[in-house]
Biopython code that builds the backbone (N, CA, C, O; Angstrom):
import numpy as np
from Bio.PDB.StructureBuilder import StructureBuilder

atoms = [
    (1, "MET", "N", (-16.611, -142.523, -46.766)),
    (1, "MET", "CA", (-16.464, -142.383, -45.378)),
    (1, "MET", "C", (-16.432, -140.914, -45.000)),
    (1, "MET", "O", (-15.695, -140.135, -45.605)),
    (2, "THR", "N", (-17.214, -140.527, -44.016)),
    (2, "THR", "CA", (-17.210, -139.193, -43.509)),
    (2, "THR", "C", (-16.413, -139.149, -42.216)),
    (2, "THR", "O", (-16.629, -139.972, -41.326)),
    (3, "ILE", "N", (-15.517, -138.222, -42.106)),
    (3, "ILE", "CA", (-14.703, -138.094, -40.915)),
    (3, "ILE", "C", (-15.145, -136.820, -40.162)),
    (3, "ILE", "O", (-15.405, -135.770, -40.749)),
    (4, "PHE", "N", (-15.212, -136.978, -38.852)),
    (4, "PHE", "CA", (-15.582, -135.847, -37.963)),
    (4, "PHE", "C", (-14.590, -134.730, -38.174)),
    (4, "PHE", "O", (-13.380, -134.936, -38.072)),
    (5, "THR", "N", (-15.099, -133.542, -38.469)),
    (5, "THR", "CA", (-14.225, -132.384, -38.640)),
    (5, "THR", "C", (-14.585, -131.284, -37.660)),
    (5, "THR", "O", (-15.571, -130.576, -37.862)),
    (6, "PRO", "N", (-13.818, -131.132, -36.625)),
    (6, "PRO", "CA", (-14.134, -130.154, -35.570)),
    (6, "PRO", "C", (-14.235, -128.721, -36.048)),
    (6, "PRO", "O", (-14.878, -127.900, -35.395)),
    (7, "ASP", "N", (-13.593, -128.389, -37.213)),
    (7, "ASP", "CA", (-13.600, -127.006, -37.643)),
    (7, "ASP", "C", (-15.003, -126.544, -38.048)),
    (7, "ASP", "O", (-15.263, -125.344, -38.136)),
    (8, "VAL", "N", (-15.892, -127.488, -38.291)),
    (8, "VAL", "CA", (-17.302, -127.134, -38.671)),
    (8, "VAL", "C", (-18.039, -126.621, -37.414)),
    (8, "VAL", "O", (-18.850, -125.700, -37.514)),
    (9, "VAL", "N", (-17.769, -127.194, -36.264)),
    (9, "VAL", "CA", (-18.473, -126.866, -35.058)),
    (9, "VAL", "C", (-17.673, -126.047, -34.055)),
    (9, "VAL", "O", (-18.201, -125.715, -32.994)),
    (10, "GLY", "N", (-16.444, -125.715, -34.343)),
    (10, "GLY", "CA", (-15.542, -125.048, -33.466)),
    (10, "GLY", "C", (-14.631, -126.029, -32.737)),
    (10, "GLY", "O", (-15.031, -127.148, -32.416)),
    (11, "TYR", "N", (-13.420, -125.597, -32.485)),
    (11, "TYR", "CA", (-12.463, -126.519, -31.885)),
    (11, "TYR", "C", (-11.432, -125.771, -31.080)),
    (11, "TYR", "O", (-11.292, -124.552, -31.176)),
    (12, "ALA", "N", (-10.716, -126.535, -30.283)),
    (12, "ALA", "CA", (-9.542, -126.043, -29.580)),
    (12, "ALA", "C", (-8.381, -126.958, -29.892)),
    (12, "ALA", "O", (-8.560, -128.157, -30.103)),
    (13, "GLU", "N", (-7.191, -126.388, -29.920)),
    (13, "GLU", "CA", (-5.995, -127.235, -30.111)),
    (13, "GLU", "C", (-5.425, -127.554, -28.747)),
    (13, "GLU", "O", (-5.189, -126.659, -27.935)),
    (14, "LEU", "N", (-5.207, -128.825, -28.501)),
    (14, "LEU", "CA", (-4.741, -129.327, -27.231)),
    (14, "LEU", "C", (-3.445, -130.115, -27.359)),
    (14, "LEU", "O", (-3.232, -130.802, -28.358)),
    (15, "THR", "N", (-2.611, -130.025, -26.392)),
    (15, "THR", "CA", (-1.389, -130.858, -26.327)),
    (15, "THR", "C", (-1.713, -131.971, -25.377)),
    (15, "THR", "O", (-1.992, -131.756, -24.197)),
    (16, "ILE", "N", (-1.668, -133.197, -25.930)),
    (16, "ILE", "CA", (-1.983, -134.398, -25.144)),
    (16, "ILE", "C", (-0.626, -134.979, -24.618)),
    (16, "ILE", "O", (0.351, -135.084, -25.360)),
    (17, "ASN", "N", (-0.617, -135.336, -23.352)),
    (17, "ASN", "CA", (0.529, -135.958, -22.727)),
    (17, "ASN", "C", (0.186, -137.412, -22.509)),
    (17, "ASN", "O", (-0.681, -137.725, -21.693)),
    (18, "ARG", "N", (0.853, -138.316, -23.226)),
    (18, "ARG", "CA", (0.612, -139.754, -23.074)),
    (18, "ARG", "C", (1.766, -140.387, -22.372)),
    (18, "ARG", "O", (2.878, -140.428, -22.898)),
    (19, "PRO", "N", (1.510, -140.892, -21.163)),
    (19, "PRO", "CA", (2.583, -141.540, -20.359)),
    (19, "PRO", "C", (3.134, -142.734, -21.064)),
    (19, "PRO", "O", (2.410, -143.385, -21.817)),
    (20, "GLY", "N", (4.371, -143.049, -20.859)),
    (20, "GLY", "CA", (4.947, -144.252, -21.428)),
    (20, "GLY", "C", (4.480, -145.501, -20.686)),
    (20, "GLY", "O", (3.928, -145.404, -19.590)),
    (21, "THR", "N", (4.694, -146.633, -21.260)),
    (21, "THR", "CA", (4.290, -147.894, -20.628)),
    (21, "THR", "C", (5.495, -148.777, -20.404)),
    (21, "THR", "O", (6.472, -148.732, -21.153)),
    (22, "GLY", "N", (5.410, -149.582, -19.362)),
    (22, "GLY", "CA", (6.465, -150.585, -19.131)),
    (22, "GLY", "C", (7.823, -150.037, -18.867)),
    (22, "GLY", "O", (8.688, -150.062, -19.742)),
    (23, "GLY", "N", (8.034, -149.531, -17.658)),
    (23, "GLY", "CA", (9.394, -149.078, -17.264)),
    (23, "GLY", "C", (10.329, -150.245, -17.206)),
    (23, "GLY", "O", (9.887, -151.391, -17.292)),
    (24, "THR", "N", (11.575, -150.003, -17.068)),
    (24, "THR", "CA", (12.569, -151.052, -17.020)),
    (24, "THR", "C", (13.473, -150.841, -15.820)),
    (24, "THR", "O", (13.492, -149.777, -15.202)),
    (25, "TYR", "N", (14.235, -151.912, -15.505)),
    (25, "TYR", "CA", (15.219, -151.827, -14.482)),
    (25, "TYR", "C", (16.631, -151.878, -15.094)),
    (25, "TYR", "O", (16.934, -152.725, -15.934)),
    (26, "ALA", "N", (17.465, -150.958, -14.651)),
    (26, "ALA", "CA", (18.843, -150.935, -15.153)),
    (26, "ALA", "C", (19.720, -150.908, -13.897)),
    (26, "ALA", "O", (19.680, -149.959, -13.114)),
    (27, "LEU", "N", (20.515, -151.976, -13.724)),
    (27, "LEU", "CA", (21.364, -152.140, -12.572)),
    (27, "LEU", "C", (20.595, -152.034, -11.274)),
    (27, "LEU", "O", (21.063, -151.458, -10.291)),
    (28, "GLY", "N", (19.378, -152.616, -11.297)),
    (28, "GLY", "CA", (18.538, -152.634, -10.107)),
    (28, "GLY", "C", (17.819, -151.355, -9.799)),
    (28, "GLY", "O", (17.162, -151.260, -8.762)),
    (29, "ILE", "N", (17.913, -150.363, -10.657)),
    (29, "ILE", "CA", (17.226, -149.077, -10.458)),
    (29, "ILE", "C", (16.112, -148.963, -11.487)),
    (29, "ILE", "O", (16.329, -149.178, -12.679)),
    (30, "TYR", "N", (14.932, -148.628, -11.019)),
    (30, "TYR", "CA", (13.722, -148.551, -11.909)),
    (30, "TYR", "C", (13.839, -147.308, -12.765)),
    (30, "TYR", "O", (14.051, -146.221, -12.228)),
    (31, "GLN", "N", (13.712, -147.423, -14.046)),
    (31, "GLN", "CA", (13.695, -146.309, -14.972)),
    (31, "GLN", "C", (12.277, -146.066, -15.467)),
    (31, "GLN", "O", (11.653, -146.962, -16.037)),
    (32, "GLN", "N", (11.766, -144.856, -15.250)),
    (32, "GLN", "CA", (10.443, -144.483, -15.653)),
    (32, "GLN", "C", (10.314, -144.574, -17.146)),
    (32, "GLN", "O", (11.251, -144.225, -17.863)),
    (33, "PRO", "N", (9.182, -145.032, -17.644)),
    (33, "PRO", "CA", (9.027, -145.074, -19.120)),
    (33, "PRO", "C", (8.888, -143.669, -19.652)),
    (33, "PRO", "O", (8.386, -142.773, -18.973)),
    (34, "VAL", "N", (9.345, -143.490, -20.892)),
    (34, "VAL", "CA", (9.346, -142.191, -21.525)),
    (34, "VAL", "C", (7.968, -141.958, -22.177)),
    (34, "VAL", "O", (7.517, -142.782, -22.972)),
    (35, "GLY", "N", (7.313, -140.862, -21.851)),
    (35, "GLY", "CA", (6.027, -140.534, -22.449)),
    (35, "GLY", "C", (6.221, -139.733, -23.746)),
    (35, "GLY", "O", (7.337, -139.397, -24.143)),
    (36, "THR", "N", (5.078, -139.445, -24.385)),
    (36, "THR", "CA", (5.064, -138.655, -25.620)),
    (36, "THR", "C", (4.009, -137.548, -25.479)),
    (36, "THR", "O", (3.090, -137.624, -24.664)),
    (37, "THR", "N", (4.186, -136.541, -26.297)),
    (37, "THR", "CA", (3.211, -135.496, -26.415)),
    (37, "THR", "C", (2.844, -135.327, -27.857)),
    (37, "THR", "O", (3.687, -135.534, -28.730)),
    (38, "PHE", "N", (1.600, -134.954, -28.148)),
    (38, "PHE", "CA", (1.150, -134.723, -29.516)),
    (38, "PHE", "C", (-0.021, -133.740, -29.491)),
    (38, "PHE", "O", (-0.699, -133.580, -28.475)),
    (39, "GLN", "N", (-0.236, -133.100, -30.609)),
    (39, "GLN", "CA", (-1.303, -132.085, -30.756)),
    (39, "GLN", "C", (-2.558, -132.736, -31.337)),
    (39, "GLN", "O", (-2.469, -133.606, -32.203)),
    (40, "ILE", "N", (-3.704, -132.318, -30.865)),
    (40, "ILE", "CA", (-4.965, -132.695, -31.432)),
    (40, "ILE", "C", (-5.888, -131.477, -31.549)),
    (40, "ILE", "O", (-5.676, -130.460, -30.888)),
    (41, "VAL", "N", (-6.903, -131.593, -32.388)),
    (41, "VAL", "CA", (-8.017, -130.618, -32.358)),
    (41, "VAL", "C", (-9.237, -131.308, -31.806)),
    (41, "VAL", "O", (-9.479, -132.477, -32.108)),
    (42, "ALA", "N", (-9.996, -130.621, -31.019)),
    (42, "ALA", "CA", (-11.203, -131.215, -30.405)),
    (42, "ALA", "C", (-12.219, -130.199, -30.141)),
    (42, "ALA", "O", (-11.919, -129.051, -29.814)),
    (43, "ASN", "N", (-13.471, -130.630, -30.287)),
    (43, "ASN", "CA", (-14.596, -129.838, -29.830)),
    (43, "ASN", "C", (-14.808, -130.133, -28.391)),
    (43, "ASN", "O", (-14.875, -131.305, -28.020)),
    (44, "ILE", "N", (-14.921, -129.106, -27.522)),
    (44, "ILE", "CA", (-15.023, -129.334, -26.093)),
    (44, "ILE", "C", (-16.396, -128.875, -25.629)),
    (44, "ILE", "O", (-16.827, -127.758, -25.917)),
    (45, "GLN", "N", (-17.080, -129.764, -24.900)),
    (45, "GLN", "CA", (-18.450, -129.482, -24.414)),
    (45, "GLN", "C", (-18.506, -129.757, -22.909)),
    (45, "GLN", "O", (-17.744, -130.592, -22.421)),
    (46, "PRO", "N", (-19.366, -129.096, -22.172)),
    (46, "PRO", "CA", (-19.570, -129.469, -20.779)),
    (46, "PRO", "C", (-20.294, -130.822, -20.724)),
    (46, "PRO", "O", (-21.065, -131.166, -21.620)),
    (47, "ALA", "N", (-20.034, -131.556, -19.682)),
    (47, "ALA", "CA", (-20.682, -132.881, -19.521)),
    (47, "ALA", "C", (-22.128, -132.683, -19.132)),
    (47, "ALA", "O", (-22.471, -131.793, -18.354)),
    (48, "ASP", "N", (-22.971, -133.536, -19.693)),
    (48, "ASP", "CA", (-24.407, -133.494, -19.316)),
    (48, "ASP", "C", (-24.673, -134.624, -18.318)),
    (48, "ASP", "O", (-23.755, -135.355, -17.947)),
    (49, "HIS", "N", (-25.902, -134.764, -17.893)),
    (49, "HIS", "CA", (-26.259, -135.752, -16.868)),
    (49, "HIS", "C", (-25.901, -137.185, -17.337)),
    (49, "HIS", "O", (-25.398, -137.974, -16.538)),
    (50, "GLU", "N", (-26.149, -137.527, -18.604)),
    (50, "GLU", "CA", (-25.797, -138.857, -19.072)),
    (50, "GLU", "C", (-24.306, -139.129, -18.987)),
    (50, "GLU", "O", (-23.889, -140.218, -18.592)),
    (51, "ASP", "N", (-23.505, -138.141, -19.356)),
    (51, "ASP", "CA", (-22.071, -138.297, -19.224)),
    (51, "ASP", "C", (-21.626, -138.544, -17.793)),
    (51, "ASP", "O", (-20.789, -139.411, -17.541)),
    (52, "LEU", "N", (-22.176, -137.792, -16.862)),
    (52, "LEU", "CA", (-21.843, -137.946, -15.467)),
    (52, "LEU", "C", (-22.229, -139.318, -14.937)),
    (52, "LEU", "O", (-21.511, -139.864, -14.100)),
    (53, "MET", "N", (-23.317, -139.883, -15.386)),
    (53, "MET", "CA", (-23.775, -141.198, -14.926)),
    (53, "MET", "C", (-22.851, -142.325, -15.406)),
    (53, "MET", "O", (-22.902, -143.436, -14.878)),
    (54, "LYS", "N", (-22.012, -142.041, -16.402)),
    (54, "LYS", "CA", (-21.061, -143.032, -16.912)),
    (54, "LYS", "C", (-19.810, -143.123, -15.999)),
    (54, "LYS", "O", (-18.978, -144.019, -16.148)),
    (55, "LEU", "N", (-19.710, -142.179, -15.067)),
    (55, "LEU", "CA", (-18.528, -142.107, -14.212)),
    (55, "LEU", "C", (-18.832, -142.724, -12.855)),
    (55, "LEU", "O", (-19.996, -142.790, -12.462)),
    (56, "PRO", "N", (-17.799, -143.184, -12.117)),
    (56, "PRO", "CA", (-18.000, -143.627, -10.729)),
    (56, "PRO", "C", (-18.521, -142.427, -9.897)),
    (56, "PRO", "O", (-18.269, -141.268, -10.226)),
    (57, "GLU", "N", (-19.227, -142.736, -8.850)),
    (57, "GLU", "CA", (-19.859, -141.676, -8.055)),
    (57, "GLU", "C", (-18.837, -140.671, -7.536)),
    (57, "GLU", "O", (-19.118, -139.473, -7.495)),
    (58, "LEU", "N", (-17.665, -141.136, -7.142)),
    (58, "LEU", "CA", (-16.629, -140.212, -6.603)),
    (58, "LEU", "C", (-16.220, -139.150, -7.632)),
    (58, "LEU", "O", (-15.905, -138.026, -7.242)),
    (59, "GLU", "N", (-16.214, -139.467, -8.915)),
    (59, "GLU", "CA", (-15.784, -138.549, -9.954)),
    (59, "GLU", "C", (-16.842, -137.568, -10.365)),
    (59, "GLU", "O", (-16.528, -136.555, -10.989)),
    (60, "ARG", "N", (-18.084, -137.829, -10.038)),
    (60, "ARG", "CA", (-19.194, -136.963, -10.516)),
    (60, "ARG", "C", (-19.211, -135.574, -9.910)),
    (60, "ARG", "O", (-19.827, -134.661, -10.461)),
    (61, "SER", "N", (-18.542, -135.407, -8.781)),
    (61, "SER", "CA", (-18.520, -134.085, -8.118)),
    (61, "SER", "C", (-17.443, -133.184, -8.650)),
    (61, "SER", "O", (-17.391, -132.005, -8.302)),
    (62, "LYS", "N", (-16.571, -133.723, -9.497)),
    (62, "LYS", "CA", (-15.478, -132.942, -10.084)),
    (62, "LYS", "C", (-15.978, -132.283, -11.384)),
    (62, "LYS", "O", (-17.035, -132.618, -11.918)),
    (63, "GLU", "N", (-15.152, -131.318, -11.868)),
    (63, "GLU", "CA", (-15.520, -130.706, -13.126)),
    (63, "GLU", "C", (-15.225, -131.689, -14.272)),
    (63, "GLU", "O", (-14.137, -132.256, -14.371)),
    (64, "VAL", "N", (-16.229, -131.865, -15.121)),
    (64, "VAL", "CA", (-16.145, -132.879, -16.166)),
    (64, "VAL", "C", (-16.447, -132.223, -17.553)),
    (64, "VAL", "O", (-17.416, -131.477, -17.695)),
    (65, "ILE", "N", (-15.637, -132.507, -18.510)),
    (65, "ILE", "CA", (-15.860, -132.036, -19.912)),
    (65, "ILE", "C", (-15.826, -133.217, -20.838)),
    (65, "ILE", "O", (-15.323, -134.287, -20.493)),
    (66, "VAL", "N", (-16.368, -133.014, -22.024)),
    (66, "VAL", "CA", (-16.354, -134.055, -23.039)),
    (66, "VAL", "C", (-15.637, -133.559, -24.294)),
    (66, "VAL", "O", (-15.931, -132.470, -24.786)),
    (67, "LEU", "N", (-14.722, -134.332, -24.801)),
    (67, "LEU", "CA", (-14.015, -133.993, -26.024)),
    (67, "LEU", "C", (-14.541, -134.808, -27.167)),
    (67, "LEU", "O", (-14.790, -136.004, -27.012)),
    (68, "PHE", "N", (-14.716, -134.189, -28.316)),
    (68, "PHE", "CA", (-15.048, -134.888, -29.561)),
    (68, "PHE", "C", (-13.913, -134.609, -30.506)),
    (68, "PHE", "O", (-13.677, -133.454, -30.862)),
    (69, "THR", "N", (-13.195, -135.645, -30.927)),
    (69, "THR", "CA", (-11.984, -135.499, -31.719)),
    (69, "THR", "C", (-11.819, -136.670, -32.672)),
    (69, "THR", "O", (-12.289, -137.768, -32.377)),
    (70, "PRO", "N", (-11.149, -136.461, -33.833)),
    (70, "PRO", "CA", (-10.879, -137.586, -34.687)),
    (70, "PRO", "C", (-9.726, -138.436, -34.206)),
    (70, "PRO", "O", (-9.469, -139.495, -34.778)),
    (71, "THR", "N", (-9.022, -138.009, -33.173)),
    (71, "THR", "CA", (-7.834, -138.726, -32.661)),
    (71, "THR", "C", (-8.253, -139.636, -31.504)),
    (71, "THR", "O", (-9.013, -139.222, -30.628)),
    (72, "GLU", "N", (-7.750, -140.885, -31.504)),
    (72, "GLU", "CA", (-8.054, -141.769, -30.400)),
    (72, "GLU", "C", (-7.234, -141.383, -29.162)),
    (72, "GLU", "O", (-6.023, -141.172, -29.237)),
    (73, "LEU", "N", (-7.929, -141.299, -28.025)),
    (73, "LEU", "CA", (-7.309, -140.990, -26.751)),
    (73, "LEU", "C", (-7.378, -142.219, -25.848)),
    (73, "LEU", "O", (-8.214, -143.097, -26.059)),
    (74, "LYS", "N", (-6.526, -142.283, -24.870)),
    (74, "LYS", "CA", (-6.462, -143.463, -23.989)),
    (74, "LYS", "C", (-6.794, -143.092, -22.544)),
    (74, "LYS", "O", (-6.213, -142.161, -21.987)),
    (75, "PRO", "N", (-7.746, -143.837, -21.934)),
    (75, "PRO", "CA", (-8.000, -143.671, -20.534)),
    (75, "PRO", "C", (-6.964, -144.507, -19.746)),
    (75, "PRO", "O", (-6.186, -145.267, -20.324)),
    (76, "GLY", "N", (-6.981, -144.340, -18.418)),
    (76, "GLY", "CA", (-6.066, -145.154, -17.617)),
    (76, "GLY", "C", (-6.596, -146.560, -17.505)),
    (76, "GLY", "O", (-7.782, -146.789, -17.742)),
    (77, "ASN", "N", (-5.743, -147.519, -17.147)),
    (77, "ASN", "CA", (-6.074, -148.916, -16.954)),
    (77, "ASN", "C", (-5.285, -149.434, -15.769)),
    (77, "ASN", "O", (-4.104, -149.750, -15.908)),
    (78, "GLN", "N", (-5.915, -149.527, -14.603)),
    (78, "GLN", "CA", (-5.160, -149.916, -13.412)),
    (78, "GLN", "C", (-4.557, -151.331, -13.539)),
    (78, "GLN", "O", (-3.416, -151.540, -13.126)),
    (79, "SER", "N", (-5.280, -152.283, -14.089)),
    (79, "SER", "CA", (-4.762, -153.642, -14.188)),
    (79, "SER", "C", (-3.538, -153.713, -15.086)),
    (79, "SER", "O", (-2.631, -154.510, -14.844)),
    (80, "ALA", "N", (-3.510, -152.883, -16.121)),
    (80, "ALA", "CA", (-2.362, -152.829, -17.034)),
    (80, "ALA", "C", (-1.321, -151.815, -16.570)),
    (80, "ALA", "O", (-0.299, -151.651, -17.237)),
    (81, "LYS", "N", (-1.543, -151.138, -15.460)),
    (81, "LYS", "CA", (-0.696, -150.125, -14.913)),
    (81, "LYS", "C", (-0.400, -149.024, -15.961)),
    (81, "LYS", "O", (0.720, -148.525, -16.073)),
    (82, "GLN", "N", (-1.461, -148.672, -16.722)),
    (82, "GLN", "CA", (-1.356, -147.622, -17.723)),
    (82, "GLN", "C", (-2.037, -146.368, -17.186)),
    (82, "GLN", "O", (-3.211, -146.399, -16.817)),
    (83, "LYS", "N", (-1.275, -145.242, -17.145)),
    (83, "LYS", "CA", (-1.851, -144.010, -16.726)),
    (83, "LYS", "C", (-2.577, -143.354, -17.892)),
    (83, "LYS", "O", (-2.238, -143.615, -19.046)),
    (84, "PRO", "N", (-3.583, -142.495, -17.613)),
    (84, "PRO", "CA", (-4.389, -141.907, -18.697)),
    (84, "PRO", "C", (-3.691, -140.802, -19.414)),
    (84, "PRO", "O", (-2.730, -140.232, -18.898)),
    (85, "ASP", "N", (-4.147, -140.488, -20.583)),
    (85, "ASP", "CA", (-3.725, -139.290, -21.292)),
    (85, "ASP", "C", (-4.179, -138.067, -20.461)),
    (85, "ASP", "O", (-5.232, -138.095, -19.824)),
    (86, "THR", "N", (-3.372, -137.011, -20.483)),
    (86, "THR", "CA", (-3.730, -135.775, -19.789)),
    (86, "THR", "C", (-3.509, -134.586, -20.701)),
    (86, "THR", "O", (-2.788, -134.673, -21.695)),
    (87, "PHE", "N", (-4.141, -133.471, -20.351)),
    (87, "PHE", "CA", (-3.971, -132.233, -21.134)),
    (87, "PHE", "C", (-4.353, -131.052, -20.222)),
    (87, "PHE", "O", (-5.033, -131.206, -19.207)),
    (88, "ASP", "N", (-3.884, -129.880, -20.634)),
    (88, "ASP", "CA", (-4.252, -128.629, -19.957)),
    (88, "ASP", "C", (-5.222, -127.876, -20.811)),
    (88, "ASP", "O", (-5.054, -127.773, -22.026)),
    (89, "TYR", "N", (-6.265, -127.335, -20.160)),
    (89, "TYR", "CA", (-7.257, -126.535, -20.865)),
    (89, "TYR", "C", (-7.736, -125.421, -19.903)),
    (89, "TYR", "O", (-8.191, -125.693, -18.792)),
    (90, "LEU", "N", (-7.621, -124.200, -20.352)),
    (90, "LEU", "CA", (-8.044, -123.020, -19.565)),
    (90, "LEU", "C", (-7.433, -123.030, -18.173)),
    (90, "LEU", "O", (-8.120, -122.745, -17.192)),
    (91, "GLY", "N", (-6.151, -123.354, -18.077)),
    (91, "GLY", "CA", (-5.454, -123.308, -16.818)),
    (91, "GLY", "C", (-5.654, -124.476, -15.899)),
    (91, "GLY", "O", (-5.123, -124.481, -14.788)),
    (92, "ASN", "N", (-6.414, -125.485, -16.331)),
    (92, "ASN", "CA", (-6.650, -126.646, -15.524)),
    (92, "ASN", "C", (-6.128, -127.866, -16.223)),
    (92, "ASN", "O", (-6.038, -127.901, -17.450)),
    (93, "THR", "N", (-5.768, -128.917, -15.413)),
    (93, "THR", "CA", (-5.277, -130.155, -15.970)),
    (93, "THR", "C", (-6.436, -131.177, -15.907)),
    (93, "THR", "O", (-7.111, -131.321, -14.888)),
    (94, "TYR", "N", (-6.635, -131.879, -17.041)),
    (94, "TYR", "CA", (-7.673, -132.897, -17.151)),
    (94, "TYR", "C", (-7.055, -134.214, -17.488)),
    (94, "TYR", "O", (-5.995, -134.274, -18.111)),
    (95, "GLU", "N", (-7.723, -135.299, -17.072)),
    (95, "GLU", "CA", (-7.272, -136.633, -17.506)),
    (95, "GLU", "C", (-8.443, -137.310, -18.203)),
    (95, "GLU", "O", (-9.605, -137.116, -17.846)),
    (96, "VAL", "N", (-8.101, -138.111, -19.209)),
    (96, "VAL", "CA", (-9.091, -138.840, -20.003)),
    (96, "VAL", "C", (-9.568, -139.995, -19.085)),
    (96, "VAL", "O", (-8.773, -140.819, -18.634)),
    (97, "PHE", "N", (-10.879, -140.023, -18.831)),
    (97, "PHE", "CA", (-11.382, -141.042, -17.896)),
    (97, "PHE", "C", (-12.147, -142.138, -18.622)),
    (97, "PHE", "O", (-12.040, -143.297, -18.221)),
    (98, "LYS", "N", (-12.879, -141.852, -19.623)),
    (98, "LYS", "CA", (-13.697, -142.839, -20.320)),
    (98, "LYS", "C", (-13.696, -142.495, -21.799)),
    (98, "LYS", "O", (-13.792, -141.318, -22.148)),
    (99, "VAL", "N", (-13.594, -143.465, -22.665)),
    (99, "VAL", "CA", (-13.526, -143.225, -24.113)),
    (99, "VAL", "C", (-14.525, -144.097, -24.853)),
    (99, "VAL", "O", (-14.706, -145.274, -24.541)),
    (100, "ALA", "N", (-15.167, -143.489, -25.840)),
    (100, "ALA", "CA", (-15.996, -144.274, -26.799)),
    (100, "ALA", "C", (-15.528, -143.933, -28.196)),
    (100, "ALA", "O", (-15.492, -142.762, -28.573)),
    (101, "VAL", "N", (-15.171, -144.940, -28.965)),
    (101, "VAL", "CA", (-14.648, -144.710, -30.313)),
    (101, "VAL", "C", (-15.756, -145.130, -31.319)),
    (101, "VAL", "O", (-16.301, -146.232, -31.258)),
    (102, "TYR", "N", (-16.049, -144.212, -32.224)),
    (102, "TYR", "CA", (-17.095, -144.460, -33.217)),
    (102, "TYR", "C", (-16.416, -144.523, -34.595)),
    (102, "TYR", "O", (-15.925, -143.508, -35.088)),
    (103, "ARG", "N", (-16.386, -145.694, -35.206)),
    (103, "ARG", "CA", (-15.793, -145.895, -36.500)),
    (103, "ARG", "C", (-16.780, -146.667, -37.430)),
    (103, "ARG", "O", (-16.558, -147.825, -37.784)),
    (104, "MET", "N", (-17.851, -145.977, -37.792)),
    (104, "MET", "CA", (-18.870, -146.599, -38.628)),
    (104, "MET", "C", (-18.924, -146.006, -40.012)),
    (104, "MET", "O", (-19.815, -146.349, -40.790)),
    (105, "GLY", "N", (-18.004, -145.130, -40.345)),
    (105, "GLY", "CA", (-17.974, -144.524, -41.668)),
    (105, "GLY", "C", (-18.739, -143.227, -41.741)),
    (105, "GLY", "O", (-18.636, -142.510, -42.737)),
    (106, "VAL", "N", (-19.492, -142.908, -40.735)),
    (106, "VAL", "CA", (-20.266, -141.663, -40.688)),
    (106, "VAL", "C", (-19.807, -140.897, -39.466)),
    (106, "VAL", "O", (-20.009, -141.357, -38.342)),
    (107, "LEU", "N", (-19.200, -139.750, -39.655)),
    (107, "LEU", "CA", (-18.688, -138.932, -38.567)),
    (107, "LEU", "C", (-17.788, -139.751, -37.617)),
    (107, "LEU", "O", (-17.986, -139.715, -36.403)),
    (108, "ASP", "N", (-16.815, -140.476, -38.154)),
    (108, "ASP", "CA", (-15.862, -141.192, -37.315)),
    (108, "ASP", "C", (-15.233, -140.234, -36.311)),
    (108, "ASP", "O", (-14.733, -139.168, -36.672)),
    (109, "HIS", "N", (-15.269, -140.646, -35.015)),
    (109, "HIS", "CA", (-14.658, -139.805, -33.955)),
    (109, "HIS", "C", (-14.488, -140.536, -32.687)),
    (109, "HIS", "O", (-14.974, -141.656, -32.533)),
    (110, "THR", "N", (-13.792, -139.913, -31.751)),
    (110, "THR", "CA", (-13.681, -140.376, -30.414)),
    (110, "THR", "C", (-14.359, -139.416, -29.506)),
    (110, "THR", "O", (-14.197, -138.203, -29.637)),
    (111, "GLU", "N", (-15.141, -139.955, -28.555)),
    (111, "GLU", "CA", (-15.752, -139.124, -27.475)),
    (111, "GLU", "C", (-15.080, -139.509, -26.212)),
    (111, "GLU", "O", (-15.110, -140.667, -25.794)),
    (112, "ALA", "N", (-14.455, -138.508, -25.583)),
    (112, "ALA", "CA", (-13.687, -138.775, -24.356)),
    (112, "ALA", "C", (-14.254, -137.947, -23.222)),
    (112, "ALA", "O", (-14.353, -136.723, -23.306)),
    (113, "ILE", "N", (-14.621, -138.642, -22.166)),
    (113, "ILE", "CA", (-15.082, -137.956, -20.923)),
    (113, "ILE", "C", (-13.845, -137.706, -20.108)),
    (113, "ILE", "O", (-13.088, -138.630, -19.811)),
    (114, "CYS", "N", (-13.626, -136.422, -19.732)),
    (114, "CYS", "CA", (-12.369, -136.005, -19.064)),
    (114, "CYS", "C", (-12.698, -135.338, -17.738)),
    (114, "CYS", "O", (-13.640, -134.550, -17.652)),
    (115, "VAL", "N", (-11.939, -135.647, -16.725)),
    (115, "VAL", "CA", (-12.141, -135.123, -15.398)),
    (115, "VAL", "C", (-10.993, -134.224, -14.974)),
    (115, "VAL", "O", (-9.823, -134.560, -15.158)),
    (116, "ARG", "N", (-11.338, -133.082, -14.407)),
    (116, "ARG", "CA", (-10.309, -132.153, -13.958)),
    (116, "ARG", "C", (-9.596, -132.696, -12.763)),
    (116, "ARG", "O", (-10.231, -133.145, -11.808)),
    (117, "THR", "N", (-8.223, -132.663, -12.796)),
    (117, "THR", "CA", (-7.487, -133.211, -11.717)),
    (117, "THR", "C", (-6.786, -132.141, -10.880)),
    (117, "THR", "O", (-6.436, -132.392, -9.727)),
    (118, "SER", "N", (-6.577, -130.940, -11.455)),
    (118, "SER", "CA", (-5.912, -129.870, -10.712)),
    (118, "SER", "C", (-6.230, -128.499, -11.339)),
    (118, "SER", "O", (-6.751, -128.413, -12.451)),
    (119, "GLN", "N", (-5.912, -127.471, -10.618)),
    (119, "GLN", "CA", (-6.136, -126.114, -11.070)),
    (119, "GLN", "C", (-4.864, -125.523, -11.608)),
    (119, "GLN", "O", (-4.853, -124.371, -12.041)),
]
sb = StructureBuilder()
sb.init_structure("model")
sb.init_model(0)
sb.init_chain("A")
sb.init_seg("    ")
for serial, (resi, resn, name, xyz) in enumerate(atoms, 1):
    if name == "N":
        sb.init_residue(resn, " ", resi, " ")
    sb.init_atom(name, np.array(xyz, "f"), 0.0, 1.0, " ", f" {name:<3s}", serial, name[0])
structure = sb.get_structure()
């Protein structure tokens, strides 16, 4: 099995913020779920036309980058009320919008299309 190694093509170290799921009620007061943070290495590329076409039209006008990483990332899921993973890169905040996981034994990796949310 060959595993994707970002150090061959260049990488950045990112701190991923993963929101918690399933808040609870204590004495009738909603308690926000506790999130986690973790470090990953990823090769970061600008999005090309094909990547942009995978996004809803509203998101295409925003700054979009693509991460290639051996770590699985999670996009948001409105029906499950799951917020997406987020991270800061070059002074901007991005959220993971769409993910493709490749686990075929050759260059196993995750490709994540990420949209800038703030400066």
